[in-house]
C-alpha positions as CSV (number, residue, x, y, z in Angstrom):
1,M,-0.1,0.0,-0.1
2,K,1.4,3.4,-1.0
3,N,2.3,6.0,1.7
4,L,0.7,9.1,0.4
5,K,0.5,12.7,1.8
6,K,-1.2,15.9,0.4
7,L,0.7,19.0,-0.3
8,T,-1.0,22.2,-1.3
9,L,1.5,24.3,-3.3
10,L,0.3,27.9,-4.0
11,H,2.3,30.0,-6.3
12,S,2.7,33.5,-7.8
13,N,5.2,35.3,-10.2
14,D,5.7,38.7,-11.4
15,L,3.8,40.5,-8.9
16,H,5.5,43.8,-10.0
17,G,4.3,45.7,-7.0
18,D,0.8,45.1,-7.9
19,F,-0.5,46.2,-4.4
20,L,-3.8,47.7,-4.9
21,A,-7.1,46.1,-5.8
22,E,-9.0,47.4,-9.2
23,E,-12.7,47.7,-9.5
24,I,-13.7,45.6,-12.7
25,D,-17.4,45.5,-13.6
26,S,-18.3,46.7,-9.9
27,A,-16.2,44.1,-8.3
28,L,-12.8,44.3,-6.6
29,V,-10.1,42.1,-8.3
30,G,-6.6,41.5,-7.4
31,G,-4.3,43.4,-4.8
32,V,-2.1,41.9,-2.1
33,S,-4.7,42.3,0.6
34,M,-7.0,39.8,-0.9
35,L,-3.9,37.7,-2.1
36,S,-2.9,37.5,1.4
37,G,-6.2,36.6,2.5
38,Y,-6.4,33.9,0.1
39,V,-3.2,32.3,1.2
40,N,-4.1,32.6,4.8
41,K,-7.5,31.0,4.3
42,V,-5.8,28.1,2.6
43,R,-3.2,27.8,5.3
44,S,-5.9,27.4,7.8
45,E,-7.8,25.0,5.7
46,E,-5.0,22.7,4.4
47,K,-2.7,20.8,6.9
48,N,0.3,21.1,4.5
49,T,0.4,24.4,2.6
50,I,3.5,26.1,0.9
51,Y,3.3,29.4,-0.9
52,C,6.2,30.3,-3.3
53,I,7.0,33.1,-5.6
54,A,8.9,32.8,-8.9
55,G,10.5,36.3,-9.1
56,D,9.8,39.8,-10.1
57,M,8.2,40.9,-6.7
58,F,9.7,44.4,-7.7
59,R,8.9,47.3,-10.4
60,G,5.5,48.3,-11.7
61,S,4.1,50.5,-9.0
62,V,4.9,54.0,-7.6
63,I,5.1,52.6,-4.0
64,D,7.8,50.1,-5.2
65,S,9.6,52.7,-6.9
66,E,9.6,55.4,-4.5
67,F,11.0,53.2,-1.7
68,Q,13.1,51.1,-4.0
69,G,11.6,47.8,-3.0
70,V,11.8,48.3,0.8
71,S,8.1,48.7,0.8
72,T,7.7,45.7,-1.1
73,I,9.7,43.7,1.1
74,E,7.7,44.8,4.3
75,I,4.5,44.1,2.4
76,M,5.7,40.7,1.3
77,N,6.8,40.0,4.9
78,I,3.3,40.2,6.1
79,I,2.1,37.7,3.4
80,A,5.2,35.5,4.5
81,P,5.9,33.5,1.4
82,D,7.7,30.2,2.3
83,V,10.3,30.8,-0.3
84,V,11.1,33.1,-3.2
85,T,13.5,33.0,-6.1
86,V,15.3,36.0,-7.6
87,G,13.7,37.5,-10.9
88,N,15.5,39.9,-13.4
89,H,13.5,43.0,-11.9
90,E,15.0,42.3,-8.4
91,T,18.4,43.6,-9.8
92,D,16.8,46.9,-11.1
93,Y,17.9,48.9,-8.1
94,G,21.4,47.5,-8.2
95,V,22.7,44.2,-6.9
96,T,24.3,45.7,-3.7
97,H,20.8,47.1,-2.9
98,L,19.3,43.7,-3.6
99,L,21.5,42.3,-1.1
100,F,20.4,44.9,1.4
101,I,16.9,44.0,0.6
102,E,17.5,40.4,1.2
103,K,18.6,41.3,4.8
104,C,15.2,42.8,5.1
105,A,13.3,39.8,4.0
106,K,11.9,37.6,6.8
107,F,11.6,34.8,4.1
108,P,14.4,32.7,2.1
109,I,15.5,34.3,-1.1
110,I,17.2,31.5,-3.1
111,N,19.1,31.5,-6.4
112,A,21.6,28.8,-7.6
113,N,23.5,30.5,-10.4
114,L,24.2,34.3,-9.4
115,H,27.8,34.5,-8.5
116,I,30.8,36.8,-8.1
117,K,33.1,36.7,-11.0
118,T,36.2,36.8,-9.3
119,N,35.9,33.9,-7.1
120,G,32.6,32.1,-8.2
121,A,30.9,32.4,-4.8
122,R,27.2,32.5,-5.0
123,L,25.4,35.6,-4.1
124,F,22.4,33.6,-2.5
125,K,21.5,30.3,-0.8
126,P,21.1,28.1,-4.0
127,H,18.3,26.0,-2.4
128,H,15.8,25.7,0.4
129,I,14.6,22.7,2.2
130,I,11.1,22.7,3.8
131,E,10.2,20.0,6.3
132,I,6.4,19.6,6.7
133,D,4.3,16.7,8.0
134,G,7.4,14.6,7.9
135,M,8.2,15.3,4.2
136,K,11.2,17.2,2.9
137,I,10.4,19.6,-0.1
138,L,13.4,20.9,-1.9
139,F,13.3,24.2,-3.8
140,I,16.0,25.4,-6.1
141,G,16.1,28.8,-7.7
142,I,17.2,29.3,-11.3
143,L,17.8,32.4,-13.3
144,T,19.9,32.6,-16.6
145,E,21.9,35.3,-18.4
146,D,19.3,35.8,-21.1
147,V,17.0,37.6,-18.6
148,L,19.4,39.1,-16.3
149,S,20.6,41.9,-18.5
150,Q,20.6,44.5,-15.6
151,T,23.7,43.1,-14.2
152,K,25.6,44.4,-17.2
153,N,26.0,47.5,-15.1
154,D,27.8,45.6,-12.5
155,G,31.1,44.2,-13.8
156,L,31.6,42.0,-10.7
157,V,28.5,40.1,-10.9
158,G,27.5,37.4,-13.5
159,T,25.4,34.3,-13.9
160,F,26.0,31.1,-15.5
161,V,25.9,31.4,-19.3
162,D,22.8,29.4,-20.6
163,I,20.2,26.5,-20.0
164,D,23.0,24.0,-20.1
165,E,24.8,25.6,-17.3
166,A,21.6,25.9,-15.3
167,V,21.1,22.1,-15.9
168,M,24.4,21.5,-14.3
169,S,23.7,23.5,-11.4
170,V,20.4,21.7,-10.8
171,G,22.2,18.4,-11.1
172,R,24.7,19.4,-8.6
173,I,22.4,20.3,-5.9
174,C,20.1,17.3,-6.5
175,N,23.0,14.9,-6.3
176,A,24.1,16.4,-3.2
177,Y,20.7,16.3,-1.4
178,N,19.5,12.9,-2.7
179,A,20.9,11.2,0.4
180,V,18.7,13.2,2.8
181,D,15.6,11.4,1.3
182,I,14.0,14.4,-0.3
183,D,10.3,13.6,-1.1
184,F,9.5,16.2,-3.5
185,T,11.6,18.7,-5.7
186,V,10.5,22.0,-7.2
187,L,12.6,24.2,-9.5
188,L,11.6,27.8,-8.8
189,T,12.7,29.6,-12.1
190,H,12.5,33.0,-13.7
191,I,13.4,32.4,-17.3
192,G,10.0,32.1,-19.1
193,F,7.5,29.3,-19.9
194,E,9.2,28.1,-23.3
195,E,12.7,28.1,-21.6
196,D,11.1,26.3,-18.7
197,K,10.1,23.6,-21.4
198,K,13.7,23.5,-22.9
199,L,15.2,23.2,-19.2
200,A,12.9,20.4,-18.3
201,E,13.8,18.3,-21.5
202,K,17.5,18.5,-20.4
203,L,17.1,17.2,-16.9
204,D,18.1,13.9,-15.8
205,P,15.1,12.1,-14.5
206,A,17.4,10.5,-11.9
207,W,17.6,14.0,-10.1
208,G,13.8,13.7,-9.3
209,I,12.6,17.1,-10.4
210,D,8.9,17.0,-10.0
211,V,7.5,20.5,-10.8
212,I,8.9,23.7,-12.4
213,V,7.0,26.7,-11.0
214,G,8.1,29.6,-13.4
215,G,7.9,33.4,-14.1
216,H,9.2,36.1,-16.5
217,S,6.9,35.5,-19.5
218,H,3.7,36.5,-17.8
219,T,2.2,33.3,-19.2
220,Y,-1.5,32.6,-18.6
221,I,-2.2,28.8,-18.8
222,E,-5.4,26.7,-18.5
223,E,-3.4,23.6,-17.7
224,P,0.2,22.6,-17.0
225,A,2.7,21.5,-19.6
226,I,4.3,18.2,-19.0
227,V,7.8,17.7,-20.4
228,N,10.1,14.9,-19.4
229,D,7.4,13.9,-16.7
230,I,8.1,17.3,-15.2
231,V,4.8,19.4,-14.5
232,I,5.4,23.0,-15.6
233,V,3.3,26.1,-14.5
234,Q,3.0,29.7,-14.2
235,A,0.5,32.2,-13.0
236,G,0.2,35.1,-15.5
237,T,1.4,38.4,-13.8
238,G,0.2,40.5,-10.9
239,T,-2.2,39.6,-8.1
240,D,-5.3,38.9,-10.3
241,Q,-4.9,35.2,-9.8
242,I,-2.7,32.6,-8.0
243,G,-1.7,29.0,-9.1
244,R,-2.8,26.2,-7.1
245,F,-1.4,22.7,-6.7
246,D,-3.4,20.0,-4.6
247,I,-0.8,17.1,-4.9
248,M,-0.8,13.6,-3.4
249,I,2.9,12.7,-2.9
250,D,4.0,9.1,-2.9
251,T,6.7,9.5,0.0
252,D,7.9,5.8,-0.7
253,N,9.1,6.5,-4.2
254,N,9.5,10.3,-3.7
255,C,7.3,11.3,-6.7
256,I,3.8,12.7,-7.6
257,D,1.1,10.2,-7.3
258,S,-1.7,12.4,-8.5
259,Y,-2.3,16.2,-8.5
260,E,-4.9,18.8,-9.5
261,W,-3.7,22.3,-10.6
262,K,-6.0,25.3,-11.2
263,S,-5.6,29.1,-11.6
264,I,-7.7,30.7,-8.5
265,P,-9.1,34.3,-9.3
266,I,-8.2,36.7,-6.6
267,C,-11.6,38.5,-5.9
268,E,-13.9,39.4,-3.1
269,E,-15.9,36.1,-3.8
270,N,-12.8,33.9,-3.2
271,C,-10.8,36.0,-0.9
272,P,-11.0,37.7,2.4
273,R,-9.1,40.8,3.2
274,D,-6.0,41.2,5.2
275,E,-6.7,44.3,7.2
276,A,-3.1,44.3,8.7
277,L,-1.6,44.3,5.3
278,E,-4.2,47.1,4.2
279,N,-3.0,49.4,7.0
280,I,0.7,49.1,5.7
281,I,-0.4,49.7,2.1
282,K,-2.4,52.8,3.4
283,F,0.8,54.3,5.1
284,Y,2.9,53.9,1.9
285,K,0.1,55.1,-0.4
286,N,-0.4,58.4,1.7
287,K,3.4,59.1,1.6
288,T,3.2,58.6,-2.3
289,D,0.2,60.4,-2.9
290,M,1.6,63.8,-1.6
291,K,4.5,63.6,-4.2
292,Y,2.6,61.9,-7.1
293,G,-0.9,63.4,-7.1
294,R,-0.3,66.3,-9.4
295,L,-1.8,66.6,-12.8
296,V,0.5,66.2,-15.7
297,T,-1.6,66.5,-18.7
298,R,-5.0,65.6,-20.6
299,F,-4.9,63.5,-23.6
300,K,-7.8,63.8,-26.3
301,K,-8.6,60.1,-25.6
302,Q,-7.3,57.2,-23.5
303,L,-4.2,55.8,-25.2
304,T,-3.2,52.0,-25.2
305,H,-0.4,49.6,-25.0
306,P,-2.1,46.3,-25.3
307,S,0.9,44.3,-26.6
308,R,4.9,44.8,-26.2
309,Y,5.1,43.0,-29.6
310,R,3.6,45.4,-31.8
311,E,3.3,49.2,-32.5
312,T,1.1,50.9,-29.9
313,E,-0.3,54.2,-29.4
314,L,1.4,54.8,-26.1
315,G,4.7,53.6,-27.3
316,G,4.5,55.7,-30.4
317,L,4.0,58.7,-28.3
318,F,6.7,58.2,-25.9
319,A,9.0,57.5,-28.6
320,D,8.1,60.7,-30.5
321,I,8.6,62.8,-27.4
322,M,12.1,61.3,-27.0
323,R,13.1,61.7,-30.7
324,D,11.8,65.4,-30.7
325,S,13.3,66.4,-27.4
326,L,16.9,65.0,-28.0
327,G,17.0,65.7,-31.8
328,L,17.5,62.2,-33.1
329,D,16.6,60.6,-36.5
330,L,15.1,57.7,-34.7
331,M,14.2,56.8,-31.1
332,L,14.0,52.9,-30.4
333,L,12.1,52.9,-27.1
334,G,11.8,49.5,-25.2
335,S,8.3,48.3,-25.4
336,G,8.8,46.6,-22.0
337,S,9.5,50.1,-20.5
338,V,5.8,50.9,-20.9
339,R,4.2,48.9,-18.2
340,S,0.6,50.0,-18.2
341,T,-1.9,48.8,-21.0
342,E,-3.6,51.9,-21.1
343,L,-3.1,55.8,-20.0
344,G,-5.2,58.8,-19.7
345,P,-7.3,60.7,-20.9
346,V,-6.4,62.5,-17.4
347,V,-2.9,61.8,-16.5
348,L,-1.5,62.4,-12.9
349,Y,2.1,62.1,-12.3
350,S,1.5,58.6,-10.3
351,D,-0.1,57.4,-13.6
352,L,3.0,58.3,-15.6
353,A,5.3,56.9,-13.0
354,E,3.5,53.5,-13.0
355,C,3.3,53.4,-16.7
356,F,7.0,54.5,-17.4
357,P,8.8,53.5,-14.0
358,Y,12.3,53.4,-15.5
359,D,13.8,56.6,-14.9
360,D,17.1,56.0,-16.7
361,P,19.5,58.0,-18.9
362,A,19.3,58.2,-22.5
363,Y,22.1,57.6,-25.1
364,M,22.6,58.8,-28.6
365,L,24.5,56.4,-31.2
366,K,25.5,56.8,-34.7
367,V,24.9,53.8,-36.8
368,T,25.0,53.1,-40.6
369,G,21.6,52.3,-42.4
370,E,23.1,48.7,-42.9
371,Q,23.7,48.4,-39.1
372,L,20.1,49.7,-38.3
373,K,18.6,47.2,-40.8
374,R,20.5,44.3,-39.0
375,M,19.5,45.6,-35.6
376,I,16.0,45.6,-36.5
377,A,16.1,42.3,-38.4
378,F,17.4,40.8,-35.0
379,M,14.6,42.4,-33.2
380,L,12.0,40.7,-35.8
381,R,13.7,37.2,-35.4
382,D,11.5,34.0,-35.5
383,E,12.2,33.5,-31.8
384,V,9.9,36.4,-30.9
385,W,6.9,35.1,-32.6
386,E,7.4,31.6,-31.1
387,G,6.6,32.8,-27.5
388,S,10.1,33.7,-26.4
389,H,10.3,36.6,-24.1
390,C,12.4,38.9,-26.3
391,E,13.2,42.7,-26.3
392,F,11.2,44.6,-28.7
393,Y,11.0,48.3,-29.7
394,Q,8.6,51.2,-30.4
395,F,9.7,53.3,-33.4
396,S,9.3,57.1,-33.5
397,K,7.6,58.9,-36.2
398,G,8.7,58.9,-39.8
399,V,9.8,55.5,-39.9
400,R,8.0,52.9,-42.3
401,V,9.4,49.2,-41.9
402,V,7.4,46.3,-43.6
403,Y,9.1,43.1,-42.9
404,D,8.3,39.5,-44.4
405,R,8.4,36.9,-41.5
406,N,8.5,34.2,-44.3
407,T,11.5,35.5,-46.3
408,H,13.2,37.4,-43.3
409,E,13.4,40.5,-45.7
410,F,12.4,44.1,-45.4
411,N,9.8,45.0,-48.2
412,K,10.2,48.5,-46.9
413,F,12.5,50.3,-44.7
414,A,12.1,54.2,-44.9
415,L,12.6,57.3,-42.7
416,N,10.6,60.4,-43.4
417,G,9.7,59.1,-46.9
418,E,13.2,58.0,-48.0
419,D,14.7,54.6,-48.2
420,I,17.3,53.9,-45.5
421,E,20.8,54.1,-47.3
422,D,23.3,51.6,-46.1
423,E,26.2,53.9,-45.9
424,K,24.5,56.9,-44.5
425,I,24.8,57.7,-40.8
426,Y,21.8,58.0,-38.5
427,K,21.4,59.2,-34.9
428,I,19.3,56.9,-32.9
429,G,18.4,56.8,-29.3
430,L,18.4,54.2,-26.7
431,Q,17.6,54.1,-23.1
432,H,20.4,53.2,-20.7
433,F,19.4,49.5,-20.2
434,H,19.2,48.8,-23.8
435,F,22.5,50.6,-24.6
436,K,24.3,48.6,-21.9
437,N,22.9,45.2,-23.7
438,L,23.6,46.6,-27.2
439,E,25.0,43.4,-28.3
440,N,22.5,41.0,-26.5
441,F,19.3,42.9,-27.7
442,F,20.5,44.0,-31.3
443,S,23.2,41.5,-32.2
444,V,25.6,44.4,-33.2
445,P,28.9,44.9,-31.2
446,Y,29.5,48.1,-29.4
447,D,32.9,48.5,-30.9
448,E,31.5,48.1,-34.2
449,I,29.0,51.0,-33.5
450,A,31.7,53.2,-31.7
451,K,33.6,53.4,-35.1
452,N,30.9,55.7,-36.4
453,G,31.5,58.1,-33.4
454,K,31.5,57.4,-29.6
455,P,28.0,57.0,-28.1
456,R,27.2,59.6,-25.5
457,M,24.5,60.2,-22.9
458,V,22.3,62.8,-24.0
459,S,19.9,62.9,-20.9
460,T,20.1,61.7,-17.2
461,S,16.4,61.0,-17.1
462,C,14.0,59.5,-19.8
463,R,10.8,60.0,-17.5
464,E,11.8,63.7,-16.9
465,I,11.8,64.3,-20.7
466,I,8.3,62.7,-21.1
467,D,7.0,64.4,-17.9
468,E,8.2,68.0,-19.2
469,Y,6.8,67.4,-22.6
470,L,3.4,66.4,-21.4
471,S,3.4,69.0,-19.0
472,V,3.3,71.8,-21.7
473,H,1.3,69.9,-24.3
474,Q,-2.4,69.2,-23.8
475,N,-4.8,67.3,-25.7
476,L,-2.3,65.0,-27.4
477,E,-3.3,62.0,-29.3
478,R,-1.7,59.2,-31.3
479,E,-2.9,56.5,-33.6
480,V,-1.2,53.2,-34.7
481,S,0.0,54.4,-38.1
482,G,1.8,51.6,-39.7
483,R,5.3,52.4,-38.4
484,L,6.1,48.6,-38.2
485,I,4.2,46.2,-40.3
486,V,5.1,42.4,-40.0
487,E,3.7,40.3,-42.9
488,S,3.3,36.5,-42.5
């Protein structure tokens, strides 16, 4: 007869400072108060409950940005996750600040492959074992270089290069702890849903990985993926939902006997409020409201940014502002820098700061037409359309790009009505994050670009440029105008 024990595993990812509930169709949805209320409810109902977070607690809200993650950690301490892994946005305020934040956390933060380059020492504990009801549950935290671009600003910190190296890290940890009779093993990753599948395919079944709980790609799923007998899940983004496993563990054979997984909506119907947490949020919100409550502008209509992988109204407006303010031929604005799906028509500074939280410098580069075509062709590579989480860009006005996905060729590439000339030099703008990752994001080496003239910083604050422009221009509007057309 099997020896079976039940484990309820709750999981979130990519919370991005989504602290406050929203009113949708006259009902409150999301917010950490009801999220915490649901977690507490399940903990009181189920004997063996674990709550984990697969990275990116930070960024996306005024409260998080204003207090540089300290407010987020205080709020998360009240929710009390059992284990959390590092996401790419945990490094946004600097690696040194992240290590300070870790000391503020009253829960374990794990990562197996962030290390100091000079001596290979890990920055975090690579794993965490939770003992519950006589079971030992092993969690391993994984992040790869592909998503950890922010550390390019810190020459002393690195991560192992790719999925293969991540596989080796997992293998070493599993081999080291198999002897302590681990009943269940979870990889807590922040690399994207498609990359999780690739990772699962490479894992040795002898290591005993049962589940991958992932993040980064903000993937909403209806049912788990199963690769190499490993169950892979993700819970979208924000606090509108939480993933829930109810698992029967075979503790004799250290594996899953059966399971049920579902995505639980965080709403008034399912979730009581956590009043203690609401008081903490109100404290921080009152602090930020005094600073962020001023009116910036009013648009003619609400502008939208429904997808990072296509031209949008908001992306076009922000790119235009940067181009005009900095005297560029073309601004390539990171689509992921626009964090809201809509803005306006009335725009408060708090709205702008949440929509465009990255207050980083801007750089001007000189590129040839041939280099620019290569950069955009790389941005439009097949990987983007296959579901991988890649960098994408919004173009400023005057650009007309028509790209054929089947032939991988440009049917049109023009600026201000004239075809781009291969030998001509063009002045383009990039934000600091994208400039620092020039080769990774555009597949063009810095040294090659520098031959056209040394790139230089032309502004210390992208958000200040947008704020100033909007403050003196009212009733702005933008339409999707065919700056980028992808034919398939």
